[in-house]
C-alpha positions, 0 to 999 in steps of 0.5 A: 504277832500272835506271840507278842499280843499273847505276852501283852495279854498275859502281863495285863491279865496278871496285873488285874488279878494279882494286885489290888493297886494296879493303875492303868492309862491311855497314851497318845503322841507324836513320834519322830522316828529314824533309822541308822543305816550303814552300807558297806561301812558308810553311814547313809544320811537320813532324816526323821520322819514324823508319826503317831503313837497310841495305846494303853499302859499299866502300873504294877507297884514293885515297892514304895519306890518303883513301878513296873509299867508295861504297854501296848502301843501302835507306832508309826516310824520310818525315815526319809533319805535324799537320793542322787540324781534329780534335784529333790529326789528322795525315798521314804520308808513308813513302818507300822509297828505294835510295840510292847515296852517294859519299863520301870518307873520312879515317881519323884513324890506322892503318887496321888499328887502332882509329880515328876517321873522317869523310867527305863527298860526294854521293849519288843516290837512287831513290824506289821506292815509298811510303805516304801515311797520314792520320788525322782524327777516327775516319778512318784512310786509306792509299794508295800514293804515286804516284812520277813527274813528272806534276803529279798524282804525289806525289813525284819518283823521282830525288833528289840531295844531299850528306851528312856523316858521322863515327864510330869503328872498332875494329881488328876491323872493327866501326864505328858511324857518325853521318850527316847529309844534305840533298837538293838537288832539289825533289821536288814533281812540279808545277813550276808550283806554289809548292811545295818539297819537299826531304828531309833527315835524320840517322842512326846505323848500325853495321856490319862491315868486311871486308878 
């Protein structure tokens, strides 16, 4: 996580000292996260889990048409899946993540006026901690998720992926954004097991853009 925060700090510090037209913003939203789970070749049915996302973003002009927009956000995602046995039995993963998106954005119109925007790019994420909950009959149990790369851990800490987004920004700086992203790394710690675990999700967020 220290490396991720250091990279974010370098990017934001560089924008502050190297450009005169840098923009900054704050963003908060609702995240619908899920995981694609494959066990021994069979896809496990999972459901989306709602969570939040909050953080800061910056805008570095690349030319008249495109802006590099890194960010640093705290995101909650996970999934819910039914379990065999008693009716209503299920398991639920909640993962708290620090995310560094690295998007290239295009504004369809003047930046100083109301306009549509769209963008895409990779992201790097650090799964900081989480919780595993199981409900079966009268049993409700919770435990902390074990993060790491040991076969006995629950999920890897580092994730990488890609995302696309689009939205609308007012001349006042207020904006709304829709985003979809897909993790590219198998997050299951035991490399020898026939298990695939990949993050994906959608979100809607709003924020305010400073000049």
